[in-house]
C-alpha positions as CSV (number, residue, x, y, z in Angstrom):
1,X,117.7,115.3,132.1
2,X,117.5,111.5,132.5
3,X,116.2,109.3,129.8
4,X,113.1,108.5,131.9
5,X,112.3,112.2,132.4
6,X,112.9,113.0,128.7
7,X,110.5,110.2,127.8
8,X,107.9,111.5,130.2
9,X,108.1,115.0,128.8
10,X,107.9,113.7,125.3
11,X,104.9,111.5,126.1
12,X,102.9,114.4,127.7
13,X,103.7,116.6,124.7
14,X,102.7,113.9,122.3
15,X,99.4,113.4,124.1
16,X,98.7,117.2,124.0
17,X,99.3,117.1,120.2
18,X,97.2,113.9,119.8
19,X,94.1,115.3,121.6
20,X,94.3,118.6,119.7
21,X,94.6,116.8,116.4
22,X,91.8,114.3,117.2
23,X,89.3,116.9,118.5
24,X,90.1,120.0,116.5
25,X,92.0,119.2,113.3
26,X,91.6,115.6,111.8
27,X,88.6,114.4,110.0
28,X,86.5,111.7,111.8
29,X,87.9,108.8,109.7
30,X,91.5,109.6,110.9
31,X,90.6,109.4,114.6
32,X,91.4,105.7,115.0
33,X,94.6,106.1,113.0
34,X,95.7,108.9,115.3
35,X,95.1,106.6,118.3
36,X,97.1,103.8,116.8
37,X,100.1,105.9,115.8
38,X,100.1,107.7,119.2
39,X,99.9,104.4,121.2
40,X,102.7,102.9,119.2
41,X,104.9,106.0,119.7
42,X,104.2,105.9,123.5
43,X,105.2,102.3,123.7
44,X,108.4,103.1,121.8
45,X,109.2,106.0,124.2
46,X,108.6,103.7,127.2
47,X,111.0,101.0,125.8
48,X,113.5,103.6,124.9
49,X,113.5,104.8,128.4
50,X,114.4,101.3,129.6
51,X,111.0,100.2,130.9
52,X,110.2,96.5,130.6
53,X,107.0,95.2,129.0
54,X,105.6,94.2,132.5
55,X,106.0,97.8,133.7
56,X,103.7,99.1,131.1
57,X,101.2,96.3,131.4
58,X,102.1,94.5,128.2
59,X,103.6,91.3,129.7
60,X,102.3,88.3,127.9
61,X,102.9,86.1,130.9
62,X,99.9,87.7,132.6
63,X,97.7,87.9,129.5
64,X,95.3,85.2,130.7
65,X,94.8,86.8,134.1
66,X,94.3,90.2,132.6
67,X,91.8,88.9,130.2
68,X,89.8,87.1,132.9
69,X,89.7,90.2,135.1
70,X,88.7,92.3,132.1
71,X,85.9,89.9,131.2
72,X,84.6,90.0,134.8
73,X,84.4,93.8,134.6
74,X,82.8,93.7,131.2
75,X,80.2,91.4,132.6
76,X,79.4,93.9,135.4
77,X,79.1,96.7,132.9
78,X,76.8,94.7,130.6
79,X,74.6,93.8,133.6
80,X,74.3,97.4,134.5
81,X,73.3,98.3,130.9
82,X,70.8,95.5,130.8
83,X,69.1,96.7,134.0
84,X,69.0,100.3,132.6
85,X,67.2,99.0,129.5
86,X,64.5,97.3,131.3
87,X,63.8,100.2,133.7
88,X,61.8,102.9,131.8
89,X,63.0,105.7,134.0
90,X,66.6,104.9,133.2
91,X,66.3,104.7,129.4
92,X,66.0,108.4,129.0
93,X,69.5,108.9,130.3
94,X,70.8,107.3,127.1
95,X,69.4,110.0,124.9
96,X,72.6,111.4,123.4
97,X,72.7,114.2,120.8
98,X,76.2,113.3,120.0
99,X,75.1,110.2,118.2
100,X,75.9,110.8,114.5
101,X,72.6,109.3,113.2
102,X,70.7,106.1,113.5
103,X,72.3,104.3,110.6
104,X,73.6,100.9,111.6
105,X,76.9,101.5,109.6
106,X,77.6,104.6,111.6
107,X,76.9,102.9,115.0
108,X,79.1,100.0,114.1
109,X,81.9,102.3,112.9
110,X,81.8,104.2,116.3
111,X,81.4,101.1,118.5
112,X,83.8,98.7,116.7
113,X,86.5,100.8,115.2
114,X,86.5,104.4,116.4
115,X,86.2,103.7,120.1
116,X,88.4,100.5,120.3
117,X,91.3,101.9,118.3
118,X,91.0,105.7,118.7
119,X,89.9,105.8,122.4
120,X,90.4,102.6,124.4
121,X,93.7,101.4,122.9
122,X,95.4,104.8,123.2
123,X,94.0,105.7,126.6
124,X,94.9,102.4,128.2
125,X,98.4,102.3,126.7
126,X,98.9,105.9,127.8
127,X,97.2,106.3,131.1
128,X,97.3,102.8,132.6
129,X,100.5,101.7,131.0
130,X,103.2,104.1,129.9
131,X,102.5,107.3,132.0
132,X,102.2,105.5,135.4
133,X,105.5,103.6,134.7
134,X,107.3,106.7,133.6
135,X,106.1,108.4,136.8
136,X,107.7,105.6,138.8
137,X,104.9,103.1,139.3
138,X,105.0,100.5,136.6
139,X,103.8,97.0,137.8
140,X,103.7,98.2,141.4
141,X,100.9,100.2,143.0
142,X,102.2,103.6,144.1
143,X,99.9,106.4,144.9
144,X,102.1,109.2,143.4
145,X,102.2,107.7,139.9
146,X,98.5,106.5,140.2
147,X,97.3,110.0,141.1
148,X,99.6,111.7,138.6
149,X,98.5,109.5,135.7
150,X,94.9,109.8,136.7
151,X,95.1,113.6,136.9
152,X,96.5,113.7,133.4
153,X,93.7,111.4,132.3
154,X,91.2,113.9,133.6
155,X,92.9,116.7,131.7
156,X,92.9,114.6,128.6
157,X,89.1,114.9,128.7
158,X,89.0,118.7,128.6
159,X,88.3,119.0,124.8
160,X,85.9,116.1,124.6
161,X,83.9,117.4,127.6
162,X,82.9,120.5,125.7
163,X,80.3,118.3,123.8
164,X,78.7,116.9,127.0
165,X,75.8,119.3,127.1
166,X,74.2,117.3,124.2
167,X,73.8,114.3,126.6
168,X,70.4,113.9,128.2
169,X,71.8,112.6,131.4
170,X,74.2,115.5,131.8
171,X,71.4,118.0,131.0
172,X,69.1,116.4,133.5
173,X,71.7,116.7,136.3
174,X,73.2,120.1,135.5
175,X,70.3,121.8,133.8
176,X,71.4,125.2,132.5
177,X,74.7,125.2,134.4
178,X,77.7,126.7,132.6
179,X,79.8,124.7,130.3
180,X,82.8,125.5,132.5
181,X,81.1,123.7,135.4
182,X,80.1,120.7,133.4
183,X,83.5,120.4,131.9
184,X,85.2,120.7,135.3
185,X,83.0,117.9,136.8
186,X,83.7,115.7,133.7
187,X,87.4,116.2,134.1
188,X,87.2,115.3,137.8
189,X,85.1,112.3,137.1
190,X,87.5,111.1,134.5
191,X,90.4,111.4,137.0
192,X,88.5,109.3,139.5
193,X,87.7,106.7,136.8
194,X,91.4,106.7,136.0
195,X,92.2,105.6,139.5
196,X,89.6,102.8,139.3
197,X,90.9,101.6,135.9
198,X,94.4,101.6,137.3
199,X,93.3,99.4,140.1
200,X,91.9,97.0,137.5
201,X,95.2,97.1,135.6
202,X,97.2,96.3,138.7
203,X,94.8,93.6,139.9
204,X,94.7,92.0,136.4
205,X,98.4,92.5,135.9
206,X,98.0,94.1,132.5
207,X,96.3,96.8,130.5
208,X,94.0,94.3,128.8
209,X,91.9,94.2,132.0
210,X,91.0,97.9,132.1
211,X,90.8,98.0,128.3
212,X,87.9,95.5,128.3
213,X,86.1,97.4,131.1
214,X,86.7,100.7,129.2
215,X,85.5,99.1,125.9
216,X,82.3,97.8,127.5
217,X,81.5,101.2,129.0
218,X,82.2,103.3,125.9
219,X,81.1,101.0,123.0
220,X,78.3,99.5,125.1
221,X,77.0,102.9,125.9
222,X,76.9,103.8,122.2
223,X,75.1,100.6,121.4
224,X,72.5,101.1,124.2
225,X,72.0,104.7,123.2
226,X,71.4,103.7,119.6
227,X,69.0,101.0,120.6
228,X,67.0,103.4,122.9
229,X,66.8,106.1,120.2
230,X,65.9,103.7,117.4
231,X,63.2,102.0,119.4
232,X,61.6,105.2,120.8
């Protein structure tokens, strides 16, 4: 087995372990720590396999470009949330039973620490940086690695998708549909989102670009949901 293949196998096994620990074993406070450790280990595996920083989207030479593209995407997401807030019919879609409570400290913990470190950092390093490169893509767009990494990104969401029935938007669309159907659609949607985020990574020449879009979507969604629930 080549060093690249060994690193890919180890990376996938590491991610299986990480999602199991994060969703089934570790307490909530350890979620960001798990993300940080796993992301660091993945970067180490990539460099051990011989990949350059540019191949995994961490080239500082393109940091400014990646930041600008990421901020552009963040602005689009923010505009979408703003429109949703001023249209009464859309506000109900942000009713999310997964919100821990309405305490400001809890919301800030989720939006500013748990999601950025435990979710965004790890997922962008893994699925837009390391895995596409180990699959043969790197800093070049190749459909095989893009689809492979995106499929793995979809599967990564199997365990988190089991809580989606608490979301008002999901319930409105699927009604009393089985959890298996809801989970399958969520996995497919995540895979499609993975392709979009990989496009953002390649266009911006770095994982910072999709990371900012990802952060705006996830943390912004939490903040909007909290605002809607607290002002109801």
